BAMI-763966 format. One record per residue: residue in one letter; x, y, z of N, C-alpha, C, O in turn. Coordinates in steps of 0.05 Angstrom, whole numbers, padded with zeros to 5 digits, always signed. Layout:
AXYZXYZXYZXYZ...
% end
This chain:
M+02038-01864-00300+02026-01837-00305+02020-01824-00278+02007-01836-00260E+02030-01800-00274+02026-01786-00249+01997-01778-00245+01985-01767-00263Q+01986-01785-00222+01958-01780-00217+01955-01753-00201+01969-01749-00181P+01937-01735-00209+01933-01710-00194+01919-01715-00168+01903-01733-00165T+01926-01698-00148+01912-01699-00123+01890-01677-00123+01890-01659-00140A+01872-01679-00104+01850-01659-00103+01861-01632-00096+01876-01629-00077S+01854-01612-00112+01862-01584-00107+01842-01571-00088+01821-01582-00082V+01848-01547-00079+01830-01532-00062+01804-01526-00078+01782-01528-00067L+01807-01520-00104+01784-01515-00121+01767-01540-00123+01742-01538-00122D+01779-01563-00127+01764-01589-00128+01747-01592-00103+01723-01598-00105K+01759-01587-00080+01744-01591-00055+01722-01571-00052+01700-01577-00041L+01726-01546-00060+01706-01525-00059+01682-01532-00077+01659-01528-00069V+01688-01541-00101+01667-01546-00121+01650-01570-00112+01626-01571-00116T+01663-01590-00100+01649-01615-00093+01636-01613-00065+01618-01630-00059A+01643-01594-00049+01632-01592-00022+01602-01591-00021+01590-01604-00003P+01588-01576-00039+01559-01576-00037+01545-01603-00041+01523-01607-00032Q+01559-01622-00053+01547-01648-00057+01541-01663-00031+01524-01680-00030Y+01556-01656-00010+01551-01669+00016+01523-01663+00027+01512-01678+00043V+01511-01640+00019+01485-01632+00030+01463-01634+00010+01440-01629+00017L+01469-01640-00015+01448-01642-00035+01429-01666-00029+01438-01686-00019P+01403-01663-00035+01385-01686-00032+01388-01705-00056+01373-01704-00075H+01409-01722-00055+01417-01739-00078+01394-01755-00090+01389-01754-00114H+01379-01769-00073+01359-01787-00084+01334-01772-00094+01321-01781-00113L+01328-01749-00082+01306-01733-00093+01313-01723-00121+01297-01723-00139L+01338-01713-00124+01347-01704-00150+01347-01726-00171+01340-01722-00194S+01354-01750-00162+01354-01773-00180+01326-01780-00189+01321-01786-00212R+01307-01779-00170+01279-01785-00177+01268-01764-00197+01253-01771-00215L+01275-01739-00192+01266-01718-00210+01278-01722-00239+01263-01720-00258M+01304-01729-00240+01316-01734-00266+01304-01758-00279+01300-01759-00303H+01298-01779-00263+01285-01803-00274+01259-01796-00288+01253-01805-00309G+01243-01779-00275+01218-01771-00286+01221-01753-00311+01207-01756-00331L+01239-01733-00309+01243-01715-00331+01253-01729-00357+01244-01722-00379T+01270-01749-00354+01281-01762-00377+01262-01781-00390+01268-01793-00411R+01238-01785-00377+01218-01803-00388+01193-01788-00397+01172-01800-00404L+01194-01761-00397+01171-01745-00406+01167-01749-00436+01186-01746-00451P+01143-01754-00445+01137-01755-00474+01135-01727-00485+01114-01715-00484L+01156-01717-00496+01157-01689-00504+01147-01684-00532+01146-01661-00542G+01139-01705-00546+01128-01703-00573+01147-01690-00592+01170-01698-00595K+01138-01669-00607+01154-01657-00627+01178-01641-00616+01196-01634-00631A+01177-01635-00590+01199-01621-00578+01223-01639-00573+01246-01629-00569L+01219-01666-00573+01241-01684-00567+01263-01685-00588+01286-01683-00581P+01257-01689-00614+01278-01691-00634+01298-01668-00634+01322-01673-00635P+01288-01642-00632+01308-01620-00631+01326-01622-00606+01350-01616-00607L+01314-01631-00584+01330-01634-00559+01351-01656-00563+01374-01652-00555L+01343-01678-00576+01362-01699-00581+01384-01691-00601+01407-01698-00598R+01376-01675-00621+01396-01666-00640+01417-01648-00627+01441-01650-00633A+01408-01631-00608+01426-01614-00593+01445-01631-00576+01469-01625-00574F+01434-01652-00564+01450-01670-00547+01471-01684-00564+01494-01686-00556V+01462-01694-00587+01480-01709-00605+01503-01690-00614+01526-01698-00615K+01496-01666-00621+01516-01647-00631+01536-01639-00609+01560-01639-00613H+01525-01634-00585+01543-01625-00563+01563-01647-00555+01586-01641-00550Y+01553-01672-00554+01570-01694-00545+01583-01709-00568+01596-01730-00564Q+01578-01700-00593+01590-01712-00616+01585-01742-00618+01604-01758-00621I+01560-01749-00615+01552-01777-00616+01550-01786-00645+01538-01773-00662D+01562-01809-00651+01562-01820-00679+01537-01836-00683+01534-01859-00674L+01518-01824-00698+01492-01837-00702+01495-01860-00722+01477-01877-00724T+01517-01862-00737+01520-01884-00756+01523-01911-00741+01520-01932-00753E+01531-01910-00715+01534-01934-00699+01507-01943-00687+01505-01966-00678V+01488-01926-00686+01463-01930-00671+01444-01948-00686+01440-01944-00710A+01432-01967-00673+01413-01985-00686+01389-01970-00697+01379-01978-00719E+01380-01950-00684+01358-01933-00693+01368-01904-00695+01366-01890-00675P+01378-01896-00718+01389-01869-00720+01369-01847-00723+01375-01823-00721D+01343-01854-00729+01322-01834-00733+01313-01824-00705+01300-01838-00690L+01320-01799-00698+01314-01789-00672+01284-01785-00667+01276-01783-00644Q+01269-01785-00687+01240-01782-00684+01227-01808-00674+01203-01808-00667Q+01242-01830-00674+01231-01856-00666+01233-01860-00635+01222-01880-00625Y+01246-01842-00621+01249-01846-00592+01226-01833-00577+01219-01810-00582R+01215-01848-00558+01191-01838-00543+01198-01818-00521+01181-01802-00513H+01223-01819-00511+01232-01800-00491+01262-01800-00490+01275-01816-00504F+01274-01782-00475+01303-01778-00474+01317-01803-00465+01338-01811-00477N+01307-01817-00445+01321-01840-00435+01322-01863-00455+01341-01878-00455A+01302-01865-00472+01302-01886-00493+01326-01882-00511+01338-01901-00520F+01333-01856-00517+01357-01851-00533+01382-01855-00517+01402-01866-00527F+01382-01847-00492+01405-01849-00475+01414-01878-00472+01438-01884-00471T+01395-01896-00471+01401-01925-00468+01399-01939-00495+01394-01963-00496R+01404-01925-00516+01402-01935-00543+01418-01960-00548+01440-01963-00536A+01408-01977-00565+01423-02000-00575+01441-01991-00598+01436-01972-00612L+01463-02006-00602+01481-02002-00625+01477-02024-00646+01467-02045-00639K+01486-02018-00670+01486-02039-00691+01505-02061-00682+01525-02056-00668S+01499-02086-00690+01514-02109-00681+01543-02107-00689+01561-02117-00675E+01549-02094-00712+01576-02092-00721+01591-02067-00710+01615-02064-00716A+01578-02051-00694+01590-02026-00684+01612-02031-00663+01630-02015-00660R+01610-02054-00649+01629-02060-00628+01639-02089-00632+01631-02107-00618P+01658-02092-00652+01670-02119-00655+01685-02127-00631+01698-02111-00618L+01684-02153-00624+01698-02163-00601+01727-02171-00607+01731-02186-00626A+01745-02160-00592+01774-02167-00596+01779-02196-00587+01764-02207-00572Q+01800-02207-00597+01809-02234-00589+01827-02231-00564+01851-02228-00566A+01814-02231-00541+01829-02227-00516+01814-02241-00493+01791-02247-00495A+01829-02246-00472+01817-02260-00449+01796-02243-00435+01775-02253-00427V+01801-02217-00433+01783-02198-00419+01778-02174-00437+01797-02162-00447L+01753-02167-00441+01745-02144-00458+01733-02122-00440+01724-02127-00418S+01734-02098-00451+01720-02076-00437+01690-02081-00437+01679-02087-00458P+01677-02079-00413+01648-02084-00413+01632-02060-00422+01608-02063-00427V+01645-02037-00426+01630-02012-00432+01647-01994-00450+01671-01998-00453D+01633-01974-00461+01647-01951-00472+01653-01933-00448+01635-01928-00432G+01677-01922-00446+01683-01904-00424+01712-01897-00423+01727-01901-00443T+01721-01887-00400+01748-01880-00396+01759-01894-00371+01745-01895-00351I+01782-01906-00373+01794-01920-00350+01801-01899-00329+01817-01880-00334S+01790-01902-00306+01795-01884-00283+01820-01894-00268+01838-01879-00262Q+01819-01920-00261+01842-01934-00248+01842-01963-00257+01821-01974-00265I+01865-01975-00256+01868-02003-00265+01893-02014-00251+01913-02000-00247G+01892-02040-00244+01916-02052-00232+01909-02076-00214+01889-02089-00217K+01928-02081-00196+01925-02103-00177+01911-02092-00152+01914-02069-00144I+01895-02110-00139+01884-02105-00113+01905-02112-00092+01914-02134-00092R+01912-02093-00075+01932-02098-00055+01919-02109-00030+01908-02094-00013G+01920-02136-00027+01904-02148-00006+01875-02144-00012+01864-02157-00030Q+01862-02127+00003+01834-02120-00003+01831-02090-00009+01809-02079-00007T+01853-02077-00016+01852-02048-00020+01854-02041-00050+01871-02051-00064L+01835-02024-00059+01835-02014-00086+01841-01984-00086+01835-01970-00067L+01853-01975-00108+01860-01947-00111+01836-01933-00124+01827-01941-00145Q+01827-01911-00111+01806-01894-00123+01819-01872-00139+01812-01867-00162A+01837-01857-00126+01851-01835-00138+01875-01830-00119+01876-01841-00097K+01894-01814-00128+01918-01809-00112+01909-01798-00085+01896-01777-00083G+01918-01812-00064+01910-01804-00037+01885-01816-00026+01878-01812-00003H+01871-01831-00043+01845-01843-00034+01845-01873-00042+01847-01880-00065D+01842-01890-00021+01838-01919-00025+01810-01926-00014+01798-01911+00001Y+01801-01950-00021+01777-01962-00008+01781-01992-00009+01799-02002-00021T+01763-02006+00005+01767-02035+00008+01745-02051-00006+01723-02042-00010L+01752-02076-00012+01732-02095-00022+01710-02099-00002+01686-02101-00010H+01716-02099+00023+01696-02104+00044+01674-02083+00042+01650-02090+00042T+01682-02057+00040+01661-02036+00039+01648-02036+00012+01623-02032+00010L+01663-02039-00010+01652-02039-00037+01630-02060-00040+01610-02055-00053L+01635-02084-00029+01617-02106-00033+01597-02109-00011+01587-02131-00006G+01591-02088+00003+01569-02087+00022+01574-02102+00048+01555-02109+00062G+01600-02106+00054+01607-02119+00080+01607-02149+00078+01610-02162+00099Y+01603-02161+00055+01603-02190+00052+01632-02200+00051+01645-02198+00030D+01642-02210+00073+01670-02219+00074+01676-02242+00054+01698-02243+00042A+01657-02260+00051+01661-02282+00033+01665-02273+00004+01682-02283-00010L+01650-02252-00004+01653-02241-00030+01680-02227-00033+01694-02229-00053A+01687-02211-00012+01712-02196-00013+01736-02215-00015+01755-02209-00030K+01736-02238-00002+01758-02256-00003+01762-02268-00031+01785-02276-00038L+01741-02270-00047+01743-02280-00074+01762-02263-00091+01775-02274-00109F+01764-02238-00085+01779-02219-00101+01804-02208-00087+01817-02190-00098Q+01810-02220-00064+01834-02211-00050+01859-02216-00067+01863-02237-00078N+01876-02195-00069+01900-02196-00086+01894-02201-00115+01912-02210-00130G+01870-02195-00123+01862-02198-00151+01868-02174-00168+01887-02160-00164H+01850-02169-00187+01854-02148-00207+01829-02131-00209+01807-02141-00205F+01832-02105-00215+01809-02088-00218+01813-02068-00240+01836-02060-00246C+01791-02059-00251+01791-02038-00271+01766-02021-00267+01744-02031-00268T+01770-01995-00262+01748-01976-00258+01744-01960-00283+01762-01948-00294L+01719-01960-00294+01713-01948-00319+01690-01927-00315+01669-01933-00305Y+01696-01903-00324+01677-01881-00321+01662-01876-00347+01674-01874-00368L+01635-01875-00346+01619-01870-00369+01609-01841-00369+01596-01833-00350S+01615-01826-00389+01607-01799-00392+01579-01798-00406+01571-01818-00416P+01566-01775-00406+01540-01774-00420+01540-01781-00449+01520-01790-00460R+01563-01779-00463+01564-01785-00491+01567-01815-00497+01562-01824-00519D+01574-01830-00476+01580-01859-00481+01555-01876-00484+01533-01869-00475Y+01559-01898-00496+01539-01920-00498+01536-01931-00470+01555-01937-00456H+01511-01934-00461+01506-01940-00433+01496-01968-00426+01483-01973-00406R+01501-01987-00444+01495-02015-00438+01521-02029-00430+01543-02022-00439I+01518-02048-00411+01541-02062-00399+01541-02091-00409+01521-02104-00409H+01565-02100-00418+01567-02126-00430+01588-02143-00415+01603-02134-00399M+01587-02169-00421+01605-02188-00408+01634-02185-00418+01639-02187-00442P+01653-02181-00399+01681-02179-00407+01693-02206-00416+01711-02207-00432L+01681-02227-00405+01688-02255-00414+01663-02272-00408+01646-02263-00392A+01662-02295-00419+01639-02313-00415+01637-02320-00385+01657-02325-00372G+01612-02321-00375+01609-02327-00347+01580-02333-00340+01562-02325-00354Q+01577-02348-00318+01550-02355-00308+01543-02336-00285+01558-02336-00265P+01521-02321-00287+01513-02304-00265+01505-02322-00240+01491-02342-00243L+01515-02313-00217+01509-02328-00192+01492-02313-00172+01470-02321-00165D+01503-02290-00164+01490-02274-00143+01489-02245-00152+01503-02236-00170M+01470-02230-00139+01469-02201-00143+01464-02189-00115+01448-02198-00100V+01479-02167-00110+01476-02153-00085+01470-02124-00090+01483-02110-00106Y+01449-02114-00077+01442-02085-00078+01452-02073-00053+01446-02082-00031V+01468-02051-00055+01479-02037-00032+01469-02008-00033+01476-01993-00051P+01453-01999-00014+01443-01971-00014+01466-01952-00007+01487-01960+00004G+01462-01927-00014+01483-01907-00008+01475-01880-00019+01452-01875-00027R+01495-01862-00019+01491-01835-00030+01493-01836-00060+01496-01858-00072L+01491-01813-00073+01493-01811-00102+01511-01787-00109+01503-01769-00123F+01536-01787-00098+01555-01767-00106+01561-01770-00136+01558-01791-00148S+01568-01748-00148+01578-01749-00176+01603-01767-00176+01616-01771-00156V+01609-01779-00199+01633-01795-00201+01652-01785-00223+01668-01800-00234N+01650-01758-00229+01669-01747-00248+01696-01745-00235+01699-01749-00211A+01716-01739-00251+01744-01740-00241+01748-01722-00217+01762-01729-00198R+01736-01698-00217+01740-01679-00195+01729-01691-00169+01742-01689-00148T+01705-01703-00170+01694-01714-00146+01709-01738-00136+01713-01742-00112V+01718-01755-00155+01734-01779-00148+01760-01771-00134+01769-01785-00115R+01771-01748-00142+01796-01739-00129+01790-01728-00101+01807-01727-00083S+01765-01719-00096+01759-01703-00073+01744-01718-00051+01748-01713-00027V+01726-01736-00058+01709-01749-00038+01720-01777-00031+01720-01795-00048P+01729-01780-00006+01740-01806+00002+01720-01829-00002+01697-01827+00006G+01730-01851-00013+01713-01876-00015+01687-01872-00030+01667-01885-00023V+01687-01855-00050+01661-01849-00063+01648-01873-00075+01623-01875-00074F+01663-01892-00087+01651-01915-00099+01638-01934-00078+01619-01948-00084A+01650-01934-00054+01639-01951-00033+01618-01936-00016+01608-01947+00003R+01613-01910-00023+01592-01895-00009+01567-01893-00026+01545-01890-00015N+01571-01893-00052+01548-01890-00070+01531-01916-00072+01541-01938-00067E+01506-01913-00079+01488-01935-00084+01500-01952-00107+01511-01941-00126R+01498-01978-00105+01511-01995-00125+01498-02023-00126+01484-02031-00108V+01503-02036-00149+01493-02063-00153+01518-02080-00160+01533-02073-00178V+01521-02102-00146+01544-02120-00150+01533-02146-00163+01515-02159-00152C+01543-02153-00187+01536-02178-00200+01560-02197-00200+01581-02190-00210L+01557-02221-00189+01578-02240-00186+01575-02262-00207+01553-02272-00212F+01597-02270-00220+01597-02290-00241+01619-02311-00236+01639-02306-00224K+01613-02335-00247+01633-02357-00248+01644-02358-00276+01628-02360-00295T+01670-02355-00279+01682-02355-00306+01706-02375-00307+01714-02387-00287A+01716-02379-00331+01739-02397-00335+01764-02386-00321+01783-02401-00315L+01765-02360-00315+01787-02348-00301+01782-02345-00271+01797-02332-00257G+01760-02358-00261+01754-02355-00233+01731-02335-00229+01717-02329-00247P+01728-02325-00204+01706-02307-00199+01710-02280-00213+01732-02271-00217M+01687-02268-00221+01687-02242-00233+01663-02227-00222+01642-02238-00217A+01667-02201-00217+01644-02184-00209+01643-02159-00226+01664-02148-00233L+01619-02150-00232+01615-02124-00244+01600-02108-00223+01577-02114-00216V+01613-02086-00214+01601-02069-00194+01591-02044-00209+01608-02028-00219M+01565-02039-00210+01553-02016-00223+01546-01995-00203+01528-01999-00186V+01561-01973-00204+01559-01952-00184+01541-01930-00193+01546-01918-00214G+01520-01924-00178+01503-01901-00184+01517-01875-00179+01538-01874-00166A+01505-01853-00188+01517-01827-00184+01495-01806-00185+01472-01812-00189L+01503-01780-00181+01484-01758-00181+01468-01759-00207+01479-01759-00229F+01442-01758-00205+01423-01760-00227+01422-01788-00240+01409-01793-00260V+01437-01808-00228+01440-01834-00240+01433-01855-00219+01450-01870-00210G+01408-01857-00211+01401-01876-00190+01386-01900-00201+01376-01916-00185S+01386-01904-00227+01370-01925-00239+01388-01945-00254+01401-01937-00273I+01388-01970-00245+01405-01991-00257+01387-02015-00262+01373-02025-00244D+01388-02026-00287+01373-02050-00295+01392-02072-00302+01414-02066-00312T+01384-02097-00297+01399-02120-00308+01380-02135-00326+01356-02130-00327I+01391-02154-00341+01375-02169-00360+01356-02188-00346+01336-02197-00359W+01361-02194-00321+01343-02212-00306+01326-02198-00285+01308-02210-00273E+01331-02172-00280+01316-02158-00260+01314-02128-00268+01334-02114-00268E+01290-02120-00275+01287-02092-00283+01288-02073-00259+01277-02079-00238R+01303-02052-00262+01306-02031-00242+01313-02042-00215+01297-02041-00196V+01337-02053-00213+01348-02063-00187+01352-02039-00168+01346-02041-00144A+01362-02017-00179+01365-01993-00163+01351-01970-00178+01351-01970-00202P+01339-01952-00163+01338-01950-00134+01319-01971-00122+01302-01983-00136N+01323-01976-00097+01307-01997-00083+01292-01983-00060+01304-01970-00043A+01266-01987-00059+01249-01973-00040+01256-01981-00011+01252-01965+00007Q+01267-02005-00007+01272-02014+00021+01298-02001+00032+01301-02001+00056R+01315-01992+00014+01339-01978+00023+01356-01994+00043+01366-01983+00063K+01358-02020+00038+01375-02036+00055+01390-02056+00037+01381-02062+00015I+01412-02067+00047+01427-02086+00032+01411-02111+00026+01398-02122+00045Q+01410-02119+00001+01396-02144-00006+01414-02161-00024+01429-02150-00041R+01412-02187-00020+01428-02205-00037+01409-02228-00046+01394-02239-00030W+01410-02234-00071+01393-02256-00081+01407-02270-00105+01423-02258-00119Q+01400-02295-00108+01411-02311-00130+01398-02303-00156+01374-02297-00158V+01414-02305-00177+01404-02300-00204+01390-02325-00214+01398-02347-00207P+01369-02322-00229+01354-02346-00239+01372-02366-00254+01389-02358-00270D+01369-02391-00248+01386-02412-00259+01384-02415-00289+01403-02423-00303N+01360-02408-00300+01356-02412-00328+01371-02394-00347+01370-02397-00371L+01386-02374-00336+01402-02357-00353+01426-02372-00365+01434-02365-00387G+01436-02391-00350+01459-02406-00360+01484-02388-00362+01486-02368-00347T+01502-02395-00380+01526-02380-00384+01522-02358-00405+01511-02364-00426L+01530-02334-00398+01528-02312-00417+01554-02310-00433+01576-02311-00421A+01552-02307-00459+01575-02307-00476+01591-02281-00472+01580-02260-00463Q+01617-02282-00478+01633-02257-00478+01620-02237-00497+01614-02243-00520G+01616-02213-00488+01603-02192-00504+01573-02190-00501+01561-02171-00511A+01561-02209-00487+01532-02209-00484+01523-02185-00466+01538-02179-00447E+01501-02173-00472+01491-02151-00455+01482-02163-00428+01469-02184-00427V+01489-02148-00406+01482-02158-00380+01466-02137-00364+01450-02144-00346A+01470-02111-00369+01457-02090-00353+01458-02064-00368+01470-02062-00389R+01445-02044-00356+01447-02017-00367+01443-01996-00346+01429-02000-00326F+01455-01973-00350+01451-01949-00334+01430-01932-00347+01430-01928-00371N+01412-01921-00331+01394-01900-00341+01407-01873-00332+01403-01864-00309M+01422-01861-00349+01441-01840-00346+01468-01853-00339+01469-01877-00334G+01490-01837-00337+01517-01849-00337+01529-01852-00310+01520-01840-00291S+01549-01868-00307+01563-01872-00282+01589-01887-00285+01604-01882-00303T+01593-01907-00267+01619-01921-00265+01614-01951-00262+01596-01959-00248V+01631-01967-00276+01631-01996-00272+01659-02004-00262+01679-01995-00273I+01659-02020-00241+01684-02031-00231+01685-02061-00237+01668-02076-00227L+01704-02069-00253+01708-02097-00259+01728-02110-00240+01750-02100-00237L+01719-02131-00226+01736-02146-00207+01742-02174-00218+01723-02187-00227L+01767-02182-00216+01775-02209-00223+01792-02221-00201+01805-02206-00186G+01792-02247-00198+01807-02260-00177+01837-02259-00182+01847-02248-00201D+01852-02271-00163+01881-02272-00164+01890-02293-00184+01900-02315-00176H+01888-02287-00209+01896-02306-00230+01925-02299-00239+01930-02277-00249Q+01944-02318-00235+01972-02312-00239+01979-02305-00267+01998-02290-00272Q+01964-02315-00287+01971-02310-00315+01956-02287-00327+01958-02282-00351L+01940-02272-00311+01925-02250-00321+01941-02224-00318+01950-02218-00297N+01943-02209-00340+01957-02183-00339+01942-02163-00356+01933-02168-00378W+01938-02139-00344+01926-02117-00359+01945-02109-00382+01969-02109-00378L+01934-02102-00405+01951-02094-00427+01964-02068-00422+01953-02051-00408A+01989-02065-00432+02005-02041-00426+01991-02015-00434+01995-01995-00421G+01975-02016-00456+01962-01991-00465+01938-01983-00448+01927-01961-00452C+01930-02000-00429+01907-01994-00413+01916-01979-00388+01923-01992-00367Q+01916-01953-00389+01925-01936-00367+01903-01917-00359+01885-01912-00374P+01905-01906-00334+01885-01886-00326+01884-01863-00347+01905-01852-00355G+01860-01855-00354+01856-01834-00374+01852-01844-00402+01846-01829-00420T+01856-01871-00407+01852-01882-00433+01823-01887-00439+01808-01899-00423A+01814-01877-00462+01786-01882-00471+01785-01910-00484+01803-01917-00499V+01764-01925-00478+01760-01951-00489+01732-01954-00499+01714-01939-00491K+01728-01974-00516+01702-01981-00527+01695-02009-00517+01712-02026-00512M+01669-02014-00514+01660-02041-00507+01671-02061-00528+01669-02056-00552G+01682-02083-00518+01693-02103-00535+01723-02100-00540+01735-02117-00552Q+01735-02078-00532+01763-02073-00535+01779-02090-00515+01769-02095-00493A+01802-02100-00523+01818-02117-00505+01828-02102-00481+01839-02079-00484L+01825-02114-00458+01836-02102-00433+01859-02119-00422+01878-02108-00411A+01857-02146-00424+01876-02163-00411+01880-02189-00427+01896-02206-00419
% end
């Protein structure tokens, strides 16, 4: 599939993002989406549901009056049967759209036509982590506001390490991805490393404009981080192995997840998984 390059309009529209106070805007949005709006909240949520055509029959709590604030609905749980798990080696960890997918060329990943970035920068400069995924496989998945915003295990794995990498909060929509070099390696992000039957796996959760808050099941609100410096810590041992499809993290507002897998010779992305393809959590990827 031919990938578009950034147009003059793309660059003009995204240029103001370089000077926006990203983290201030994110903090404001964090507060606004947690305001207890009382009786004003259900009409707001109904308008949101209608605009984004959200299927409430999938939602564990479809009664909009039961949500205490906007973010509670945004990070809503789904019914257990809403996302059946496919019989496949690797499943989609999220609802979203495939932005890019393929092989990692040495340590280079494709962001968009004309823009590459490296494992070294994406993973916070940790060379040992970058080498785990050299010549491996990657899939970049974009979550829009309409999507389910919890992140699940693509395959069974044991959590090992987590790295917080500070950065900017550029938007990660298609226009910005085409226009801003290395946007995924510039934005604030959380890297979760796992040991799996297919070798090393990482889920890189990339923050974005208005999306500076990321939680994991073992650490609430990993990002934003007040210290604003790279931090790496081991995941608690008592978590054990997380099953394929188990919830692992969530975004408070939407963004991007980059799935990294090692150089496994028998692993192949499915032919139907191409840039621009919409996927659901639990759908087969490889």
